[in-house]
C-alpha positions as CSV (number, residue, x, y, z in Angstrom):
1,M,-149.5,-100.9,16.9
2,Q,-147.1,-99.7,14.5
3,D,-144.6,-102.7,14.8
4,G,-147.9,-104.9,14.5
5,N,-148.2,-103.3,11.1
6,D,-144.6,-103.4,10.1
7,G,-144.5,-107.1,11.2
8,R,-147.7,-108.0,9.2
9,A,-146.3,-106.1,5.9
10,R,-142.8,-107.9,6.2
11,R,-144.6,-111.2,6.5
12,A,-147.0,-110.7,3.5
13,E,-144.1,-109.5,1.4
14,E,-142.3,-112.9,2.4
15,I,-145.4,-114.9,1.4
16,G,-145.4,-113.0,-1.8
17,L,-141.7,-113.6,-2.7
18,F,-142.3,-117.4,-2.0
19,R,-145.5,-117.5,-4.2
20,Y,-143.4,-115.6,-6.9
21,G,-140.4,-117.9,-6.5
22,L,-142.6,-121.0,-7.0
23,I,-144.4,-119.9,-10.0
24,S,-141.9,-117.7,-11.7
25,D,-140.6,-120.2,-14.2
26,L,-144.4,-121.0,-15.3
27,V,-145.7,-117.4,-15.7
28,R,-142.7,-116.8,-18.1
29,P,-142.1,-120.3,-19.7
30,E,-139.4,-120.9,-22.3
31,G,-140.5,-120.3,-25.8
32,G,-141.9,-123.4,-27.5
33,E,-143.1,-125.1,-24.3
34,A,-146.3,-127.0,-24.6
35,P,-149.2,-126.8,-22.2
36,L,-149.0,-130.4,-21.4
37,E,-145.2,-129.8,-20.5
38,L,-146.5,-126.9,-18.1
39,Y,-149.1,-129.2,-16.5
40,K,-146.3,-131.6,-15.9
41,R,-144.0,-129.2,-14.0
42,L,-147.0,-128.4,-12.3
43,R,-147.6,-131.9,-10.8
44,E,-143.6,-132.2,-9.9
45,K,-143.8,-129.0,-8.1
46,A,-146.9,-130.0,-6.0
47,G,-145.1,-133.3,-4.9
48,H,-142.3,-131.4,-3.4
49,S,-141.9,-130.1,0.2
50,Y,-141.2,-126.4,0.9
51,C,-140.4,-124.0,3.7
52,I,-143.6,-121.8,3.5
53,P,-143.8,-118.6,5.5
54,G,-146.5,-118.2,8.0
55,T,-147.7,-121.9,8.2
56,R,-146.3,-125.4,9.1
57,R,-147.7,-126.8,5.9
58,T,-145.1,-128.3,3.4
59,R,-147.0,-128.7,0.2
60,V,-148.7,-126.7,-2.2
61,A,-151.5,-127.9,-4.4
62,E,-151.4,-127.7,-8.3
63,E,-154.9,-125.9,-7.9
64,T,-153.4,-123.2,-5.7
65,M,-150.3,-122.8,-8.1
66,R,-152.8,-121.9,-11.1
67,D,-154.9,-119.6,-9.1
68,W,-151.4,-117.7,-8.1
69,I,-150.5,-117.6,-11.6
70,Q,-153.8,-115.9,-12.6
71,L,-153.5,-113.5,-9.9
72,Y,-149.9,-112.5,-11.0
73,K,-151.0,-112.1,-14.5
74,E,-154.1,-109.7,-13.5
75,G,-152.3,-107.8,-10.9
76,G,-148.6,-108.3,-10.8
77,F,-146.3,-109.3,-7.2
78,D,-148.9,-107.1,-5.1
79,A,-151.5,-109.7,-6.0
80,L,-149.5,-112.3,-4.8
81,K,-149.4,-110.7,-1.2
82,P,-152.2,-112.1,1.3
83,K,-155.1,-109.8,1.7
84,A,-155.6,-108.1,5.3
85,R,-158.8,-108.4,6.9
86,K,-161.0,-104.9,6.9
87,D,-161.4,-105.6,10.8
88,L,-157.9,-107.0,11.5
89,G,-157.2,-106.7,15.0
90,S,-160.4,-107.0,16.3
91,T,-162.7,-110.0,16.8
92,R,-166.6,-110.3,16.6
93,A,-167.0,-113.3,19.0
94,I,-165.1,-111.7,22.1
95,P,-166.2,-108.4,23.5
96,Q,-163.5,-105.7,23.7
97,A,-163.7,-105.6,27.6
98,V,-162.5,-109.3,27.5
99,I,-159.8,-108.4,25.0
100,D,-158.7,-105.6,27.0
101,V,-158.3,-108.0,30.3
102,L,-156.4,-110.8,27.9
103,I,-154.1,-108.2,26.5
104,D,-153.4,-106.6,30.0
105,F,-152.7,-110.0,31.6
106,K,-150.4,-111.3,28.8
107,E,-148.5,-108.0,28.8
108,N,-147.7,-108.3,32.4
109,H,-147.0,-112.2,32.4
110,R,-145.0,-112.6,29.0
111,D,-143.8,-116.2,30.2
112,Y,-147.3,-117.4,30.2
113,S,-148.9,-119.4,27.4
114,V,-152.2,-118.6,25.8
115,A,-153.7,-121.5,27.7
116,M,-152.5,-120.1,30.9
117,V,-153.7,-116.5,30.1
118,I,-157.2,-117.8,29.1
119,D,-157.3,-120.1,32.6
120,H,-156.5,-117.2,34.7
121,V,-158.5,-114.5,32.9
122,Q,-161.6,-116.8,33.2
123,K,-161.2,-117.3,36.8
124,T,-160.9,-113.7,37.8
125,N,-163.3,-112.1,35.3
126,E,-167.0,-112.7,35.3
127,L,-168.0,-111.5,31.6
128,A,-164.6,-113.8,30.4
129,R,-166.3,-116.9,32.3
130,A,-169.2,-116.5,30.3
131,T,-167.6,-116.1,26.9
132,A,-166.2,-118.7,24.8
133,L,-162.4,-118.2,24.3
134,P,-161.0,-120.4,21.7
135,L,-157.1,-120.8,21.7
136,S,-156.7,-119.6,18.2
137,T,-158.9,-116.7,18.5
138,V,-157.0,-115.4,21.6
139,H,-153.8,-116.0,20.0
140,R,-154.6,-114.0,17.1
141,V,-155.8,-111.2,19.2
142,L,-152.6,-111.3,21.4
143,S,-150.3,-111.5,18.3
144,C,-152.2,-108.4,16.8
145,A,-151.8,-106.5,19.9
146,G,-147.8,-107.3,19.9
147,V,-147.6,-109.1,23.1
148,M,-146.8,-112.5,21.8
149,A,-143.0,-113.5,21.1
150,R,-143.4,-115.1,17.7
151,T,-141.2,-118.3,17.3
152,P,-141.8,-119.5,13.6
153,E,-141.1,-122.8,12.8
154,C,-139.5,-123.7,9.5
155,P,-140.2,-127.4,8.2
156,T,-137.6,-129.0,6.3
157,S,-138.1,-131.0,3.0
158,K,-137.1,-134.4,4.9
159,D,-139.3,-136.9,4.6
160,R,-141.0,-137.9,7.8
161,R,-144.2,-139.6,8.9
162,H,-146.3,-139.2,12.2
163,F,-146.2,-142.0,14.4
164,S,-148.0,-143.3,17.4
165,F,-147.9,-146.8,19.2
166,A,-151.1,-148.3,20.4
167,R,-150.3,-149.6,23.9
168,A,-148.2,-148.4,26.6
169,G,-144.9,-149.5,27.4
170,E,-144.0,-150.2,23.4
171,L,-142.0,-147.0,23.3
172,W,-140.1,-144.7,25.5
173,M,-138.6,-141.6,24.4
174,S,-135.9,-139.6,26.5
175,D,-134.1,-136.4,26.1
176,V,-132.2,-133.6,28.4
177,M,-133.4,-129.9,28.5
178,H,-131.5,-126.9,30.1
179,G,-133.4,-126.0,33.3
180,P,-133.1,-123.2,35.8
181,S,-130.4,-122.3,38.2
182,V,-130.5,-123.7,41.7
183,F,-128.4,-123.1,44.8
184,V,-125.9,-125.8,45.6
185,S,-124.7,-126.1,49.3
186,G,-126.8,-123.2,50.1
187,R,-124.2,-120.6,48.5
188,R,-123.4,-120.9,44.9
189,K,-125.9,-121.3,42.1
190,Q,-125.6,-124.0,39.1
191,K,-127.6,-124.7,36.2
192,A,-129.7,-127.8,36.5
193,Y,-130.8,-130.1,33.7
194,L,-134.3,-132.0,33.2
195,I,-133.9,-135.5,32.3
196,C,-137.1,-137.2,31.4
197,M,-138.6,-140.2,30.0
198,I,-142.0,-140.1,28.3
199,D,-144.4,-143.0,27.1
200,D,-145.4,-142.9,23.5
201,A,-148.8,-144.1,23.4
202,T,-150.2,-142.6,26.5
203,R,-147.8,-139.5,27.1
204,V,-147.5,-140.5,30.8
205,V,-143.9,-139.5,32.4
206,P,-142.4,-142.7,34.0
207,F,-139.8,-140.5,35.9
208,A,-138.2,-137.2,35.3
209,A,-136.0,-135.2,37.5
210,F,-133.5,-132.4,37.6
211,A,-129.8,-133.0,37.9
212,L,-126.6,-131.2,37.9
213,S,-125.2,-133.0,35.2
214,E,-126.6,-134.4,31.8
215,G,-124.1,-137.4,31.9
216,T,-124.5,-141.3,32.3
217,V,-124.6,-141.5,35.8
218,A,-127.4,-138.8,36.2
219,F,-129.6,-140.3,33.2
220,L,-129.3,-143.8,34.3
221,L,-130.3,-142.8,37.9
222,V,-133.5,-141.3,36.0
223,L,-134.1,-144.4,34.1
224,R,-133.9,-146.8,36.9
225,Q,-136.7,-144.9,38.9
226,A,-138.5,-144.9,35.7
227,L,-138.6,-148.5,35.4
228,M,-139.3,-149.1,38.9
229,R,-142.6,-147.0,38.6
230,R,-143.8,-147.9,35.1
231,G,-142.3,-151.2,34.1
232,I,-140.0,-152.0,31.5
233,P,-140.4,-150.8,27.9
234,L,-139.9,-152.8,24.7
235,R,-138.2,-149.6,23.0
236,L,-136.2,-146.8,24.2
237,Y,-135.7,-143.9,21.7
238,V,-133.0,-141.5,22.5
239,D,-130.7,-138.9,21.4
240,N,-127.0,-139.0,20.1
241,G,-125.5,-137.5,23.2
242,S,-122.7,-138.9,25.2
243,A,-124.9,-140.2,27.8
244,F,-127.1,-142.0,25.3
245,R,-124.1,-143.3,23.3
246,S,-122.3,-144.9,26.5
247,H,-121.5,-148.3,26.8
248,H,-123.4,-148.9,30.2
249,L,-126.5,-147.9,28.9
250,A,-126.4,-150.0,26.0
251,L,-125.7,-153.0,28.5
252,V,-128.3,-152.5,30.7
253,C,-130.7,-152.2,27.6
254,A,-129.7,-155.4,26.5
255,R,-129.9,-157.3,29.8
256,L,-133.5,-155.9,30.2
257,G,-134.4,-156.6,26.5
258,I,-135.0,-153.1,25.8
259,T,-134.2,-152.1,22.0
260,L,-132.2,-149.0,22.0
261,I,-132.8,-146.6,19.2
262,H,-130.7,-143.6,18.6
263,A,-132.4,-140.8,16.6
264,R,-130.9,-139.3,13.3
265,P,-128.3,-136.3,14.1
266,Y,-129.9,-132.9,14.0
267,Q,-133.4,-134.2,13.5
268,P,-135.0,-133.5,16.7
269,A,-138.4,-133.4,15.3
270,G,-138.2,-137.4,15.4
271,K,-138.8,-136.9,19.2
272,G,-141.8,-134.3,18.8
273,K,-143.9,-135.7,21.7
274,Q,-140.9,-135.3,23.8
275,E,-140.2,-131.6,22.7
276,R,-143.7,-131.0,23.1
277,F,-143.6,-131.9,26.9
278,F,-140.6,-129.9,27.2
279,R,-142.4,-126.9,25.6
280,T,-145.3,-127.6,28.4
281,V,-142.9,-127.5,31.1
282,R,-141.2,-124.0,29.9
283,M,-144.6,-122.6,29.5
284,R,-146.6,-124.1,32.4
285,F,-144.2,-125.0,35.0
286,L,-141.2,-122.8,35.3
287,P,-143.0,-119.4,35.2
288,T,-144.8,-120.8,38.5
289,L,-141.6,-121.4,40.4
290,S,-141.1,-119.4,43.5
291,P,-137.7,-118.5,45.0
292,E,-138.0,-121.3,47.7
293,D,-138.2,-123.6,44.7
294,H,-134.7,-122.7,43.4
295,S,-133.3,-123.1,46.7
296,S,-131.9,-126.6,46.2
297,L,-132.2,-129.6,43.8
298,D,-134.4,-131.4,46.1
299,A,-136.6,-128.7,46.3
300,L,-136.9,-128.2,42.4
301,N,-137.7,-131.9,41.9
302,R,-140.1,-131.9,44.9
303,R,-142.2,-129.0,43.0
304,L,-141.6,-130.8,39.8
305,W,-143.0,-134.3,40.4
306,A,-145.9,-132.4,42.5
307,W,-146.6,-130.7,39.0
308,V,-146.4,-133.7,36.9
309,E,-148.7,-136.0,39.1
310,G,-151.2,-133.4,40.2
311,E,-151.5,-131.5,37.1
312,Y,-150.0,-132.8,33.9
313,H,-151.1,-136.4,34.4
314,R,-154.6,-135.3,35.1
315,T,-155.2,-132.6,32.1
316,P,-156.8,-133.9,28.9
317,H,-154.5,-134.2,26.0
318,R,-155.5,-133.3,22.3
319,G,-153.2,-136.2,21.2
320,L,-155.2,-138.8,23.4
321,D,-158.7,-137.8,21.9
322,G,-159.3,-135.6,25.2
323,N,-158.2,-138.3,27.5
324,T,-155.8,-137.8,30.4
325,P,-152.3,-139.5,30.4
326,L,-153.2,-141.6,33.5
327,D,-156.5,-142.5,31.8
328,A,-154.8,-143.6,28.4
329,W,-152.3,-145.4,30.7
330,A,-155.0,-147.5,32.8
331,M,-156.5,-148.4,29.3
332,S,-153.4,-149.7,27.5
333,S,-151.1,-150.9,30.1
334,G,-151.9,-154.3,30.7
335,D,-149.1,-155.8,28.8
336,V,-146.3,-153.8,30.4
337,R,-143.4,-155.9,31.8
338,T,-143.0,-155.1,35.5
339,P,-139.6,-156.0,37.3
340,G,-140.2,-159.2,39.3
341,P,-138.7,-160.1,42.4
342,E,-136.2,-162.5,40.5
343,L,-134.7,-159.1,38.6
344,D,-132.4,-157.1,41.0
345,L,-132.4,-153.6,39.2
346,H,-129.9,-152.0,41.6
347,E,-127.6,-154.9,40.8
348,M,-128.1,-154.5,37.0
349,F,-127.4,-150.7,37.2
350,L,-124.1,-150.9,39.1
351,F,-121.3,-149.3,37.3
352,E,-118.0,-151.3,36.7
353,Q,-114.1,-150.3,36.6
354,K,-111.0,-151.9,36.4
355,R,-108.5,-151.5,39.4
356,K,-105.1,-152.8,40.4
357,V,-104.8,-153.5,44.0
358,H,-101.6,-151.5,45.7
359,K,-99.2,-153.3,47.9
360,D,-100.9,-152.0,50.9
361,R,-103.8,-154.2,49.8
362,T,-106.1,-150.8,49.0
363,L,-107.3,-149.6,45.5
364,S,-108.7,-146.1,44.9
365,L,-112.1,-145.5,43.3
366,E,-113.6,-142.0,42.9
367,G,-110.9,-140.7,45.2
368,V,-111.8,-143.2,48.0
369,A,-109.6,-145.8,49.3
370,Y,-111.0,-149.3,49.8
371,E,-109.4,-152.1,51.8
372,V,-109.4,-155.7,49.7
373,D,-108.0,-159.3,50.7
374,A,-104.4,-159.7,50.9
375,A,-104.3,-162.3,48.3
376,L,-105.5,-159.8,45.7
377,V,-102.5,-157.7,46.0
378,G,-101.1,-156.8,42.8
379,E,-104.1,-158.3,40.6
380,T,-106.3,-156.2,38.5
381,V,-110.2,-156.6,39.8
382,T,-113.4,-155.6,38.7
383,V,-115.0,-152.9,41.1
384,R,-118.8,-152.9,41.0
385,F,-120.2,-149.9,42.4
386,D,-123.4,-147.3,42.7
387,P,-122.0,-143.9,41.8
388,A,-125.0,-142.2,43.7
389,K,-123.5,-143.5,46.7
390,K,-120.0,-142.3,47.2
391,G,-117.7,-144.4,50.1
392,A,-120.7,-147.2,50.4
393,P,-119.6,-150.5,50.1
394,V,-118.5,-151.9,46.8
395,D,-118.8,-155.5,45.0
396,I,-115.0,-156.8,44.0
397,W,-114.8,-159.4,41.1
398,H,-112.1,-161.2,40.1
399,R,-111.9,-163.6,36.9
400,G,-115.5,-163.6,36.8
401,V,-116.5,-164.1,40.3
402,K,-117.4,-162.2,43.1
403,V,-114.8,-162.6,45.9
404,Q,-115.5,-160.1,48.5
405,T,-117.5,-156.8,49.5
406,A,-114.9,-154.1,49.8
407,R,-115.2,-151.1,52.5
408,V,-113.6,-147.7,53.1
409,V,-110.1,-148.3,54.7
410,D,-110.3,-147.9,58.4
411,A,-106.6,-146.4,58.9
412,Y,-107.0,-146.7,62.9
413,A,-108.0,-150.4,63.1
414,N,-105.1,-151.2,60.7
415,C,-102.6,-149.8,63.4
416,F,-103.2,-152.9,65.3
417,V,-102.7,-155.5,62.3
418,K,-99.6,-157.3,61.9
419,R,-98.7,-159.9,59.3
420,N,-97.6,-163.6,60.6
421,N,-94.5,-164.0,58.9
422,D,-95.0,-167.9,58.9
423,T,-98.4,-168.2,57.5
424,R,-98.3,-164.7,55.5
425,A,-101.8,-164.1,57.1
426,L,-102.9,-161.0,58.8
427,D,-103.5,-161.4,62.6
428,V,-105.1,-158.7,64.9
429,D,-102.5,-157.7,67.7
430,T,-104.8,-155.7,69.6
431,P,-108.6,-155.4,69.3
432,S,-109.2,-152.5,67.2
433,A,-111.6,-150.7,69.9
434,A,-111.8,-146.7,69.8
435,P,-109.2,-145.2,72.1
436,A,-110.2,-144.0,75.4
437,P,-111.3,-140.6,75.7
438,A,-108.5,-138.0,76.4
439,L,-108.7,-136.3,79.9
440,R,-110.5,-133.1,79.5
441,L,-108.9,-129.7,81.4
442,R,-112.2,-128.9,83.0
443,D,-112.2,-132.6,84.8
444,L,-108.9,-131.5,86.6
445,G,-110.7,-128.7,88.1
446,D,-113.4,-130.7,89.7
447,D,-110.9,-132.7,92.0
448,K,-110.8,-131.5,95.5
449,E,-107.9,-132.0,97.7
450,P,-108.9,-134.5,100.6
451,K,-109.7,-132.7,104.0
452,R,-107.2,-133.5,106.8
């Protein structure tokens, strides 16, 4: 409790210093300054935004500053400090037995959010089930007990406006969160990144997945799945990372009629709903992972999507007037554009790279050699491919026309191909069948000499 008392004293001092700094030039005005001029300066101060300790508010009313001036004149700096309640650390609404259970559980589960603590205690304690446990009250009780990690936020003086679109599909937000480590190839660990899309109006997650990279390829794979599951949004609001500034993403959005919007640099508050979802993931999903969930990337993603569809989408949301994200989607998704049969998303998301065809009629892509038509030797072609399927057939485009589908070089088959010197065409000399199986040593032991 000593640490808690010291923390409250420091916070009270910070608040007192802020109040004094705001009114110091008003309690000691320059000589000859008229009262009307002081009122004007009060109005000016009330119109500015501040980083106020202990609250997320950014404005101070004129009446409040007048009260602070009067307090300072009567009691000096100490009078500007907030007064502590006489019953600080206790609550008149929650029985002490329930408080003890809440504090004990939170002490042993520091990663659990206040909501998760309340849910668990009410499920396991009969007295807690019969007691109203408001989130703010429990948070205050746990804070006074010193078991809450404080993460104060400091709003800036930037002018921001809360916004929310009315219908599903009008705006999607997307960002990347650093996630837990998973085993790769069963032996070494590697950090995973959570790539996520969220619908602004309904808070539905069209798709989210952990990946081993936060680059363009991983992001586009998540975007393609999101489009297949929840349709095509009108706008996509993203950060300024290299994956979001890629030419290929801009091209895909242009083809689909999606307006690509980039947030202002160093302004994460612009994607508050996305950040709030990531906070929910950290507090309600990550603490529940088991060692088996870290065994592979597939296991982690299966666990994630089961949580999104089974819990997150079905939980009432305060920002949706108590509706669940799925209910909000059902009520406002009538105008969402869906990919029709004429729209080939797979084709649209193919990557493109320029390659020059070698004299042996091959080209190299991602460390894999592909064989193309002999007429393209020496030419520069455009290769369209799916980066998630290494070694799969690729499309070869030349001068704006698709000329063929190339496959990985079959070195053995090429042993039986020769060039016709008259026509310059390639002819098959011998059918490229697989070689006959070699004679096994144990087969020799099975032969017996004929009887004489």
